[in-house]
N, C-alpha and C positions, 0 to 999 in steps of 0.2 A: 340878202335869204331871210336876215330877221325881216322886216317887209313884207317879203311872197310869204310870211308862216301866217304872218300877221289877215293877209285876207284872207287865203286860206282857214283863219279860222276861225273871222267873224262871217263871210256866206255860207260855212257850218252849225255856226252859231245862228242868226237870222234863218237861215233854214228852221232848224231845230224850233225858233221861237212861233216862227209862221204856225209847223202842222198844231206846235203845242192850242191861240188861237184857233182853230177852226177845230180841231176838235172839242173847243170848250163851249163855239159856238153849233156843235153841230149837233140834234138831235136822242140820236141816240153814236155812245161813244163806244170806239175801236176800239176792234174784239186783245187788242194785245193789251189796252189797260189793267186788263183784268188779272189775263195773266200769270198766274204766280210759279210754272212750271223754267224747273230748267233753261238754260237758252242752253240752243241748239245750232250755233256758234261758236265754237270755241278763236274768237280773235288772237289766241300769241300764238296756238298751233299755225294758224293758217300764216298768218305776217313773217312766222318764220322762214313757209315753203315758200312764199312767195318773195323773197330776200331772198332766197338759194337762188329759186331760178334766175330770176333776178341780174344776179350775180354772175350768171352762169351764160345769163344775153350778154349784159353787159360785155364780160373780161369778153367774149372770142367773140362778138362784132370789130371789138375797142382792136385782137388782133386781125381780124381780116380782113379792118379797111389800112393801105400802104402808110408808112412814117409819112411818103412825101402827100397821100391828100390827107394828113392830116390840119394842116394851117387855110383847109378850104370851107367858107361862108357861107353862104344863098343868097348875101347883098349883106354893102355898107351895115356894120352898126350890130348888128346881127352877129349870135355867136358863132366860132368855126368849130369843127370836128373836135380837137382835144378841150377848147375850153368845153365846151358840150360837158365833156365828157365830166372833166373836171369840177364842173359846176355838180354835178349827183352827186361824184365823191363828196365835193365840200356839201350838200344835203344830209348824207348821214352819217357824218360826224355829226351833224351838228341836231336834226333833230332831238337824238335825243337828249340831249344836257337839256334842255328843251321839261322834261322832264325827270329832271336830274344829275341825273346819269353823269360820273365825272369824265371829263370829254378827254380825245382823244392825246396822246402825248404823241409830240412830234405833228401835231399841223397846228400851224397859223389860217383866222382864219385870210386877211388881210391882201387885196392879190394875189389868191393860192388859184382859183383861173386859169391866171396871165399866168403862171410861177412855172409853166414846163410843157416845149412841146414834143418835151420826146414820148415814143409808142410806149417804149419798156418802163417808164417812170410813172403815165397814165396810168397805164395797165396795175403795179400798182399800185397806186393810192385807189383805183379800184376795188381790187379786193380785199388793203386793209382794210377801206373805209363800212363797206360790205360783210365784214368781219366785223365790228365795232360791233354796227349796227342792227344784224345778229344777235351777237352776242345779249346787245343792251335789250337787247327783246324777250329774249331764253334769259335772263338774271330776276327777270318777275314773273310776281308772284300771279295767280286771276283777281283776287282781291286791288294785288294796284293800276289793273285796269282803271277800277274807277274811282279811284283812285284824284281826290278833286284836287285842282289844278290854277284856283284862281287869277294870276295873274294872265293869264289868259283867254279871260273873258268870266260871267258867271254862273253858266253850267263846261263850261272843257272840263274834263279830265284826262290822264294818264295815255288813256286808248284810242283820246282822240289825237292824242299824237304818235302815233306808233299806224293809225289808219291815218293821217292825212302823209305821214311819212313812205305807208307803201304806195302812195295811189299815187304823190312828185314820180318820184323811179315807173311808178308805169308811165308816167303824163310824157317822160321824156324821154322814154326808150320809143313809143311812138320816132319821136321827134329822131328820133339818134337811127328807128331806121328806117326815115324818107332823107337824112344826110346821105345811109350809108348811097342808098338807090339810086342818088344822085351822081355819085360819085361812080359809078357802076359794079358796087358791090353787092351783093347777095348773103343775106344777112342766110351764118351757117345753118342755125335751124332748119328755112326755108332751103339748104341746100340740100342739105341731108334730106328730108323728105320723103325731094323733088326728086332723088332720086329711090325712093321705096316705092314712091307709088306715084309717077309721073300725073294726077293728077288729086293731089296733093290743096289743100289750099293754101299760102302765099299766105306767109306773117303769121 
């Protein structure tokens, strides 16, 4: 997990450095470089909303998949359904600690992804993880999002951790949807939309 976060942060920071180099070489500085107005995007509020919606989707999807399908995996050496859900839960417990949030009580990182195959326990861990992650973001002041985190890189800040946590959960939601489709389960929100409108977009 730590290696995954480091890769995310390195990629993010490299993209920032490349953008800065391009701006320096350009004869016309980008308009935003002189923009002193207030930010138009509230990362705190949006991150909380995203995490709440992700919690709803993950838990309802986990509930819709039968217990006997939890051990299904697309290939040898790839996470099974229950391991994928626990990976997401583990990340929700891990990311906030990078910005100083106290570790969640009762969570042990070692072998967590293989700690249970019981559907009810997996859903319980998902709920605990998202509740913890959401509380961590809600506890931040707006100023904290710009607070430097030199241990993650010279340009990293606490807002980067929140951003990466949300992106990571969205990335694996797509994987979870593919897994559920592979075992014949339509995501509940898609099934509901199809009931209301036969032409509703899927997933």
